[in-house]
N, C-alpha and C positions, 0 to 999 in steps of 0.2 A: 875404394875407387876411385878407377882412372879418371885422368880429364875428360875423355870422350865414350867411357862406356858405364854401364851400371846394369852389373849381371851381365848377359848377353846382348844388353841393348846400348845400341848405337844413340847417342846424346847428339840432337841436331838441332835445339836450340832451347833456350830458355822462354816460356811463355806464360809463368806466373808467380810470384813468389808471396808467402804470408808470414805472419808471426811464427807458423810452427811447420811451415812444409814449404818447399820450393814443387814447383811440377816443370815436368819437362815434355817437350815433343820428341820423341824416340822413335826409333828404327827398329823392330824385330827382323833379323836376318832370317828366323828360323821361318817363320809365315808370310816372309815378304809383307810387311805390313809397318806404316807408321801407328803408333801408339802413344796415350799419355800415359806419365810416368810421374809418379808424387813419390817423394823420398823427405822425411820427418827431419826438422833440422837436428842436428848434432846433440845441440843441449838438452834434449830433452830425451837421448839414448842412454845416460847414467844408470838407468835403474833396470836389471834384467827382467824385473816383474813386469815392468812394463811392455817391455819386447814382446813377452810370451801373451802377454794379454792383447798386444796388437796384432800378434799371429791371431789368433783365437777370434778375432774381431773381425779380420779380414776375412779368413773362412765363411764365417755367418753371414757376410755382404755377399763374398761369391757364390756361396748359396742359394739365395734367394730366387735368380733365376727368371725375372719379369721381363717381357719385352718392353716394358718403359721405365728399366731400372739398368741405369750404364753398366753395361758387364765387366769384370774385374776377370782379365785373362790371366795373371799370374802375380805373384806376390816370395817375394824373397828377402836376404840379408846381402849386402853390399860393402865391406869395411865396417862391420858392427850395426850399419844404419836400414832397418826396412823399408821395403821399398812397395808400393803396388802400381800393378800395372792394367792400365783401362782401356776401353776404346777410346780412340781418337774422334772428337766431336766434331762437323765440321760445319753446321748449319748455324753457326751463334748462339746466342743464350736467350732469353727470354729477355733480358734487362737491353738486349739490343735493340729488342721489338718495340719495347714501353718507351725508347726514344723518339720511336714515329708516332707517339699518341696514345689514343685510348685505342683497346682492341677489339673487334665487335661483339657483341655477344656468344654468336652461334661457334665461331674462333676462339673464342675463351672456354665454350663449352668441348669443343674438340680438345683443347691442351689440357684443360685440367679434368677430363674424364679419364686420360691415360695417366695423368699426375694420380690422381685420386685412386685409382687402381693400385698403382705400383703402391702407394702410401700402405692402401688396405693388404695386400700380402706380406708388407713387411711387418705391418703390427700387428698380424696372425701369428710370425713367427716371431714377436718379440723385440723386432730390432725399432727401434727409434730415431728417425733424423735429427733431428733437434736443433738443424740450421737450413730451415726451407725456407728458401727467398728467390727471387729472379733468375740471378746469377746460377743458380745450382739447377736451373730447367733448361736442356740444350737440346738441339736440335740437331739431326742427320741430315744428309743431302735430300733426304724426300720430304722433309717438312716433318718428321715424325717426333714428339715431344718425348726427352729420358729425363729422368732424374738422377742428377750425379750426389757425389759426396755422401751416399747412404749410409749412414752409420761412423761416417768421419769424423763427424763431432763426438760422437759416443765414445770413437779413441780416443780425442784429445781430451777429451773431460778426465779419461784416465791419469792424462799426463797434467793435466791441471790440478786433479787431488793430490798427485806428486807433489807437483811445485806450489800448488797454494796461490797462482796469480791472479785467476778472475772468472767470472761468469763466461757458462757459453752461450754464442747466438748473436745475433744481428738485431740492434735495438729497433731498428723500425718494424720487424716481424716475430720480436719475440713476445713468448703468449707472458701475462700476470705472473703463473707458479716459476718462471725461469728467472725472470726478473728477481723474484721471491728467493731465491737458490734454492727451490724444493729441490731435495735430493729423488722423491719417487717422480720422475717425470715420464708420462707414458702419451700414447699417440694422438690422444684429444691436445696436445702442444701443437706437432705436426696439423692438426686439423685448425687448429686458432691461424697459423703462419698462411695456411691457403685461403682461408676467409680474407685476411689481409691480402695476399698476390691476386685474390681474384677483385676485390675492391681497387686494386691498383692499375688491373687489367680494364677495368670497365670505364674507368674514369681518368685515367691516366696521370691519379697521385695517390699519396699513400692516407690514408686515414688519419695520420697522427702527423703532425710534420711542428718542428719548433727548431732552435736556435743551436740547441746542442743536444747529443745524446742521450744526457742525462733526462733534459726535460720529456722528449719523444718516449723512454722509458716510462717516467711518471705518467706522461699521458695512457697509457696501454693500462698502467692499472687504475687510476681515479677517471678519466676522461667515459663518458659512452660514448657509446659505438656512433659516429657519424650516419646521418643519413642519405644513402647512395646517391638516392633519387633527387634530391637535393642539386646535386651535381651534375646527372645525365637523368635528366627528365624522361628520356626515351628510352630509358631501361622499362620491362615489363614490371606488370606490378607484383607483389611479393619480394621482388628482390632485395629491397631493405630487410624483410623479416629475415631473409636469409643468411645476409652479412650479420645481423645483430647475434643470430642463434650460433654461426660458426664463430662468432669473436667473441662470447660471451667472457664474463671475466671470470667465472667459477667453470672448470672442466666438464663437473656434470650436466651442467646446461647447456653444451655443445651439441654439434651429433655425435651418436657413437660412434659412427666410424666413416672414414675418405669416402667411401662408396654410396653412403646415402646424401651427404650432403651435394655430390655430384649430380648424383641423379634427379636429387631437387630442383638443382640448377638446370640442367636439362627439362626437364618439365617447366621449369617458368618460362626458359626461352621461348617456349613456342605462343606464350601467353601476350596478348599486345598491350603497350605501354597504357599504366595506370592515368587517370585525366590528373595534373597538377595538385599540388597542396595549396589551400588559398590564402597557408599561414606564411607568413615570413620566413626562411627559415633562422633559426639564430646561428649567430655569428660565434665561430670557435675561437675560445679565448684562451691565450698562453698562458701558463704557468707561472711568467715573469712578467721580462723586459718583450718586447717584441722581436720578432722573428726575424735575424740577420743571416746573412750567407758567413757559412762558419768553412775555414779553410784545414785541409789534409796539413797543413805544416802545423798550423796552431793544434789539431789534434794529438800529433805526434807527438806533442810535447806533454800531454797530461799523464802525471804521475800514474806509476801502477797502484792497484786495489787489493785486498785481500779478499780471499773467496766469503760472500758473505752468510751463507749456511740458509737456513730457515728466519728470516727476520721477519721480526714482527708488529713494524709498522709503517709507513708510508716515510715516517720521518727518517727511521734507520735504513730504509733505501735509497734515501735522497742522500745520507750520510756516504754511504758505500759509492753508489754509481756516481756522485760527482767527484769523486778521486777515480773513478775507471780509468783502464791502460785501454788508449784504443790504436787498435792496428787499423790502417791506411787499407780499404779497399782497393785492388789493384783494378784496372780496366780489365772486363770480361776477358777472358780468352777462351777457346776453340776448344777446351778439353773437358774431358769427361770426369774431371774433379778438379773444383776452384780452390786456392788455396787461403781466401777469405774466410773459411769456414772455423779456422781455430781462430778466435779475437778473444782479447780480453771487455771488452764490450764496443765490436765494429763500427764505426762510422761510415757515411756514405757520401759517393762522390759530389751530389748537389742535395738543397733541401729546395722542395718548391714552396710555394707560399701556400699560408693557413686554409684550411677548408672552413666555409662556413655550414656547419648542417645542423638539421634538425635529428634528435635520435628515438625512435621507435621499437616497442619490444618484437620480440620474432617469434613464429611457431617453430613445428619442427612434424615431424613425420615417422614411423617405423612398423612396418604392421603386426611385430608381435609386441608391443609396447603401449602403455596406456597414456598417449599423449595426444596432445592439441595439432592437427595439421594446420597451414598456413592458410588463414579467413582472408582470402585476398580481395573481398569486397567489404572488409569491416576494419581499414588500418582509419586510422585515425590521427592526424597531428594533435602534439601536444599543446596546450593553450601557452600564449605569448600574453607576456606581460605588457598590459597597455601603458602608457604613460600619464601623470597626474593628469598634465595638460589637456591629454586626449578626452580621460573620465570626467572632466569639467566640460568638457565642448556638446559631449555626448550626454551627459545628466542635466547639465543647463540649457540645452537646446529642447530635450523632452518636456524640460519644465516651462517653456516659454511658448511650444505649442497648448499646453494642457491651459495656460490662461489666458491664451488669445482665444482657445475652444469654450472656455466657461463663459469669458466677453459675449464672445457672439450668439452662444444659447441665451445668456440674458437680454441681449438684444432683441430677439424674436425668432429663434429657433432656426437659421440660414442653411443648417447643416443635412438634417435630417427632417425633412418635411415629407405630407407624404397624401393622398386625397383618399378619404374612406370610401368615397362611390369607387374607387379601383381594387382588383380584384389581389394585386401585387402590388406592396408596400414601393414605393418610388423614391431612389436615391438618386438628389440635385446635385448635378455635376457643380463644384465648387470655380464654376468658369464666372468672369464678369459681364454683367451685361447694360444694357442703356440705363433702364427704371426699372425696377420694382413692378410688377401688376400686383393690380387688386387681389387677384386670387392670392398670389403669393403673401402677401402682406398680412391675410385673413387666416390664411389657414394654419389647421392644430397641428402638432406632431403628431405623427402617426405611433401603432403601438411597432416598436421594434421585435422581430420575431426571429428566430434563430433560423441559421439557413438547413434548408432540408441536406441531408446528408446524399452526396453522389453514389450512385450504386456501383459495388465493386463488380466489376466482369469476373467471372470465373474462367481461371486463365488455365485451366486442365485442355479445352480443346486446343487452345492457341500451342500450349507445350506438345501436345500429341501428334499434331501436323509437323510441328518442329521434328519430332522424333522418327513421324515417316520418313520424310526428308533423309533424316541420318541412317534407319536400313536401308533405304532405296542406294545413297553413298556408298554405305559400305559393300552394298552388293557390287557397285559399280568400281570398288577399291579407289574412291575418291575420298579419300582421307580428311582434303582441305575441308571439304565440304560438312562430312562428318562432323571433323571438330567445332565447325562453325555452327552445325545446327542443333546439335547438343548443348553447346555452350545456351543458346539461345533460350532452350527448353529448361535450361537450368535457372536462369536468369529470372525464369517464368514462377519457377516452382522448384527453390532451393533446397527445400527439405524433401525431397523423393529422392530416397535410397535406391530407386531401382534406377535412375535418372545416373547415379555416381557409380553403380554398378555398368550399364553400359558403356560410360565413359572410360570406366578400367579396361571393357572387351577391346576399345579402339585401341588404347594406346599398347595393351600388349598383344595385339594384330600387327602393330608399326613397329614392334620391338622396345618399346622404351617401358622395360619392366619397374622402373622406378617409380614411374606416374601412375601404371596402372597399380601398382601395392597403393600410392597413397587414395587412390579415387576409390580404389573399394574397403579401404580403411575408413574413410567417411561414410560409406554405405552400411558399412559394420555399426559404427558409432552411432547414425540415425536410428538402424534396426538390427539392436543385439540379438535376438530370438532370430533373424532371416538366414533358414539354411543354403540358400543361392549363393548368399553373400562368402561363407565359407568358401564353399565349394570353387567358386570364384577365385578367393583369393589362395586356395590351398593349389589350384592349376597354375599359377603365376610363380609360384613358391617352387613348386616343383620344376618349371622351366630353367629357374635361375638357379637350381642345383641344391636349394634346402628341404631336401627328403622327408627330414624328419617334421618341420612345418608344414609340410605339407599335409604329410601322415597325419599329426595334429588336426588341422584345418579339416579334411577330410572326416576324419571320426567325430566331430564336433559338426559338421553338416548335416550328416547320417542320425546321429545322435537328435537334434533338433527335429528334423523327418526321415523317419527310416523309409518313407515312399518315395522319397526323389531318387527315381531312379537314376538322375544324371550327376547325383552325389556317389553312388555305389561305383559308377564308371569312372568318377575322377580317380577314387581309391584305387581302383582297379590298375588306370594306367601309373599311379604312384608305385605301388606293390611291384609291378612290371619292372619301372625304372629300377627298383632296389633288387632285382633277381629273385624275388617272391614270386616264379611264375604261378605255382600253384593254388595259391593265396589271389592271384589277381585273376584267375580263372573263376573260380569260390565266387567273386563280387560281379564278376561280367557275367556270371550265370542268375546272381541277383538281379541286377540292372534288365537283362531280358527277359525274368519273368514278370516284372514291372512293365516293362514298354517293349514289346514284343513284335513293333511294327519298325523299331527304330535300325537302319539299313548300316551305320557306320558301329550300332552297339556290335552287330556280330562282324564285321570288318573289322574291327579293334580286339576281339575274341580270336580271332583267326590268326592275326600277327603273332598273338600271345601262343598260339595252336604252334607257329611255324617256328617262334624262337624256343619251343617245347620237345622240339624235334617230332611233333604228332600232325604229320602233314594231310594225313588222310582228313581230320577234324578239320584242319585247316579250312582244304579245298570246302568240305561241306559246309563252313560257314561263310567263304567267300561267295559259293554258289547260291548261297540263301541271302545274302547282303546285294548279290546282284537281279536277283529277282523282285528283290526290294526295291531297286534305285538301278533299274537297267542303262541309265542314261550316266552314271558314274563312271569314269576311267579307272578308278584305283581298285576296284577289284577284279577287273578284269587283270591291270597288271598286278594283282597279287596272286591270281590264278596263273599267269604265266612264269612267274617266280617261283613259285613251288614246284609247278610242274618240271621247271628247267631244272633247280638246284636238287628237289629234295627226290624226286621222280625221275628223273633222269631223262626226259620226255621232249626234247627241242623241238620237235613239229609240233605238237599240241601247244607248247609256250608260244611260239612265235603266230600261232593263229590267235591268242588270245591276245597278243601285243599289237597283233594288225587290226583286231577288234578294238583296243583301247587308244588308238591311233586314228581309227577312223571315228570316235565319239571325239575324241581332242583333236583334229589338226593341227590348231594353232600353239598347242603346247612344246615349245621345242625338248622338252625334257624326256618327251615320251619317244621324240625320237633317239636321245640321248640311250634309252633304255634297251630300244632295241639294236641300237650297235653294240650295248654290252653284250647281249644273248646273241648276237652274230660274229662276237670276236671268239667267244666261247669256242663255237662250232666250227671255226674258220672260214665263215660265210664271208671271205672280205670284199667281196666285188659290191655287197651290201654296205659296207662300212661308210666310205665315202658320202655317198647321195645322202645318209641320214646324216652326217655329221654338218653336211654346207647347208641342208635343210634347216637345221636346227639355228644355224648362224644367220641364216638368212631372214628366220623368225626375230631373232633377236641378235643384233652383230656388236652390240654394246656390253654384253655378258662375257668375262674374261673366260669365266670359268666352261665356255661351250668353246670357245678360241682354245684353251687347254686342252680338253676333249680330241677336237679334231688333229691337233699337234702329236699329241699319245699315238693318235692311229697313225697319223703318216710313220713318224718313228718306229713305234714298236710291230706293227702289223704291216705297212707296205712299204718299207724301207728308204724312203724318201727324208733323210735328216736333213737336209737344207730346206725344204718345206716346212717340216716341223720347228727349227730353230725360228723359223720367220713367226709361225704361230705362238710360240712360247713368248718371244718379244712382242708380239701384239697384246698379249695376254697382260704383260707385266706393265705395258702402256695404258691400258685400261683400269688395270686395278694395283696399285703400286703394293698392295699390302696382301698379296696372294701366293702366300708360304709354298703351296704347292706349283705355282709357277716358275719360283726361284727354283724348286728344287729339282722341276724338270729340266729347264736350260743346264742348272748346275752337273746333272747327270748327263746331258747330252754335250756337254762342253768338253766335257771330261774321257767322256768313252768313245766318241764318234771325233772331235775335235780337237783332241790334246791341247787343251788351254788350261792348265792347270791353274793358274793365277785368276782365270776367270770364274773356273767353275768352284773354287775356295770359297772367293766372292760370294756367290749365291749359296751356295749350302751354309753358309753362316749369315747370311741374310732370312735366311728360310729358316734357321733355329733361331733367330731372334724375332721372327714374327710368331713361332711356334715352337716354343720351348721344350713341349715333348711329345714329340713328331719321332717316333722310333724309326722309320724310313727315314728321315733325313741321317739321324747319327749313319745308322747302316752304311748310307752313300760316303759320308764325309770318314770315317773309318777305313773305307776302303780305297777312297783318295789318298789318306794318309799312310796306309800300308804300300800305297804303287810308289811314293815319292820318299819311302824311307823313314818316316817319323812315327817309329812304333809305340813312344807315348803317347802321342797324343790319338793314336791308333786306337792303342786300347781302353786309355781314358773314353773315348765315345765307344767304345764297344761294352763297357762298365754302365754307363749312362744309358744305352740301349737295353739292357738286361736288368737293369732297375725300373725302367718304365715297364716294361715287357718282359719278365720271364723267361716264356714262352715264344720268341721270336727265336727261331732256332738259327734261320741266318747268321746271326750272330755270334753263335758257338761253334758256327762252323766255319765262320770265317778267322774268330779268335784260334780256331786248332792250327791251323795252318802256321798261324804268328808263332805259338809255340812250337812247333815243329822247326820252324825256321830258326828259335834260340835253342834248340836242343831239349827242350824239355818235354819228352816224350809221355810223360805218366800225365802231365797238364793235356796236352795234346789230346790222349786216347779219352782221358772223363769228358772233355768239349766233344766230341766226335759218339760218345754214347749218349750222349744229352742230345744231341743233333739228330740222330738215328731214333729215340725217344719221341722227338716233337714232331718230325718234321710227315706230312701226309705221303701216301702212298705215291700220288699222282704225282709229287714235288719231284722237277728235277732227279727222275729215277737214276740217271746216269752219275748225279752227286752222290747218293745214296750208295750206289756200287762201289763207287772209288772207296768210300769211307769205309764200307763193309771190309774192303781189301785192305786198308790202311790196319784196321783196328785188328785182322786175321795176322798180319806180318811183324806187327808191333806188340800185340795183347799177350 
């Protein structure tokens, strides 16, 4: 390794250092970009087995390819030292943001939703982070959160195993099983750390604080989870339960997945803050002496510790961790991987004052498990021990009152007096009077009768009134009013399963599938034999991609009520999603036999016929649906598409599309549908008016602006105006991967801006790593600039995602031809001709046919 180079990368500066690695800012001359380069220290590189393991794990991490995981660009060896090359993150770390204080719950949800999604993807692949902490959560220029050093802790654990140095993790965020030294650590350890980070984000302080890392680790093992709302009472009700469950001491008691935890957090974020507890919070106690500031210099002198393995008791753990070697955590650097991951029991740059918390138990939820959901209205703080002096005052006071009462009663009964002539007993107020009247002095005590019970009004009518408001709000898409109304109905009738069903529908409509699952699960708990509740849950599971779970729920729904036509419809939709079109049509038939006047039943069966290449049957059903509901433009749009795409009848298609717009003139996407038809038939004069009308109706929709840019570039030959629209689309929605892809395409092909185009295509792939079209565009760019290796890699990825994307075969064939591999070129050209439709670029097909004839 030269002084200024690692592999092909130029070293600019060192930006981080830990006990196991150095991190550098580097420059990649091939792609003209800055990168982060992580190099393991030389003292860990004496074993060939470790190097092989490092490479294998690096490949695993690189293969994760999740939009919220810092991408690994390259791996290699330089002077026998392995290195990783990653994206350079320039937006700082979560540690930087926490220095400003607590983070709002909405921003916390946004950040942890991305991080939880990344964790879940990695856990599904069998990769565990093992050192999740704020400094490993980084941000790009757009403010999007990324998880760094994913799997690096696992790599360094391999080194630890060989060198026998220490435990992996950062004490403030380590799970109890990590501290115990368990060998089999799984994703639930990361979920524990996620709970610690969530606690810190919402309060500005860590849940366990003490004077040394040793004591912090002991607290993770022994102390109950602090009550987060005792620190931040403005948090919604149920957050304390979520934190307690996420940070449960036993892995089996935690959330099963990170996605389940973040979905619950998202749901809770919309609830109102709970009333403050009336009990005083218990002060968190130190394990020994009071907290005092600990310096990095003092920690650096701590002697090393052997690997503890599976420790059997807290005393053994104390013995081990009190001799732990501590790597000083450096100031967070804006890099894609932080060196402090590899620690022997790392410490912190600062310690906050200890928190005073009350610990409460947690609830949980998951649609397919027999578990209890959070009962937000039933949390009660634990009892607080009263002092003996306070008990004496309380009971002594009660005794004194009793004595006074007896004396007063013996003197004439001045407290409970009455007039037998009155219909209602009277209670004389114990107010002083100038002198007693004769009537009072001679009166006899009245008979003491129990109070008549106050009749309880039936809450049903009021609850139903709230539900009427709910349905009206849903009709008007006023989701805030809908949520408020159904919550009031549930407050009156908390055991009504249908209300939970409707609340689930509300959250499903808003796109919050985690909350939708939770509330429909509550409905099923209240009424396990309710067919309609399994029907709803199956629909939600289908929407989130759990087709097997959806199928199970639909079948259960039909088993409970075979006459439930909607259950047959939901089963049909799931079967269609699974590609079982014939079986889906049979279920649609069953539903229509049960409910023959539901227009959308016919509409959905028409869509399925269309997918099954039965256009005449599709037209028949669309027509029937239109007859039943002539005001719904969807059926007219279906007729237009079927006539155009399947029957090649553009005139009839446009007639139906015009009718759909006449019915729904305020829907911008109806105009875009007509734009698509006119593009295909070459009616170019009609394009821009419809594009403009759509944007006029919704000027803040980035997709509508993107559609106009596509019209301007591809169809009206106005690239300058198109580029303005692509810029505007990205300004409106920074996560619109298609807008980045379109802008990258035009920058490359029209404006010859290779660097800008490559940056946009890279961003598009980060946002949508499964976009075949984006890989295709980028491989064309790489080919043009002569980076054949990168081009071939993108083509491989393209064909991996879609083996029938024929343009990748076409492009790769010409690369083989340039490289002199005629046999490979012929194979790709033959595959291209096998897949390409007749209407797609006839001149390209003719060119390929000639090539095969001349070289075959």
